[in-house]
N, C-alpha and C positions, 0 to 999 in steps of 0.2 A: 414476452413474446419473442419468438425466433424470427430473425430477419434474414431473408435469402441473400447470399453474397453476390448474386447476379441481378441485373436490373430487369431481365425479361419477365419474371413473375409479377413485378410491379407494373410493367407496361400492359400485361394482360389484364390485371385488376383495373388499371386506369381506363382501358377500353371498355371494360364491363360497366364501370360506374358512369362513364361518359354516355354510353348507350342508354343508360337508365336515368339520365338527367339528375344524377346524385352528386351535386357539387361538394357536399361535405366530405363524403368518402373519397371523392376524386382528389380533393385537396390533401387529405391525409396520406393517400397513396403517393402523390407526387412529392410531398415533403419527405416521405420515407425513401422514395427512389433517389432523390437528390443526395441522400447520404451515401448511396452506393456509387452513383456516378452523376455528379452535378452538371457535367458537360453534355449529357445525352440530349440531343436536339429535340427529342419527343417531349421532354419536360415542358418546353416553351409552348408547344402545341396544346398540351393538356392544361397548362395554366391559362391559356387563352380561352379554351373551351369552358373551364370552370368559371371564369369571369363572365363569359357570355351566358352561361346557365343562370348565374346569380343576377344578371343584368346590372352589373356594377362595373365601373371603370371600363366602359365599352371601347373607348379610344385605345386603352392599353391592350385590351383583348384583341382588337383589330390589328394593332402593331405586332403583337406576338404571332398571330396566325399568318399575317402577311409575310413576316420575316421567315416563318417556317416554309411557306411556299417558295419564296425567293431564294432561300439559302440552303435548304435541305434537299438533296437529290431524292427523287421518287424511288422508294424501295418497297418491296413486297412485305417486309416485316415492320414497316413504319405506317402510321396513319397516312392515308392517301392525300395527295394535293386536292383531289376532288372533295374529300371530306372537309379539308380546311376551307375550301372555297364555299362549301355549303354553310359552314359556321359563319363565314364572313357575310354571306347573304342574309343570314338570320340577324346578325348584329346590325347590318345596314337597315333592315326592315324595322327592327326595334327602335333604332335611332330616328328613323323618319316618322315613326308613330309618336315618339316623344316630342319631336319638333312641331307636330300638328296640335298638340295639347297646350 
């Protein structure tokens, strides 16, 4: 399979899979994107989203998304801080449900 030399096609695919709640393909896309540019701050956002989708390691997911909001400036070509905050709310609601059971 051919791998694009730029990270943008991977980020478009990551957004696609995140919007479809497809954590398996999101993970594969993020792993491939990391080979192109491991320092791209969007990778941490999508790693947090993937963990949230799988409802595993929710504390780590929360840390990744919170760090994204705190450390990455808002940009039109990046996932919005609003989106990250929505994922954080979903994580918090899942955690509160777990604590009630």
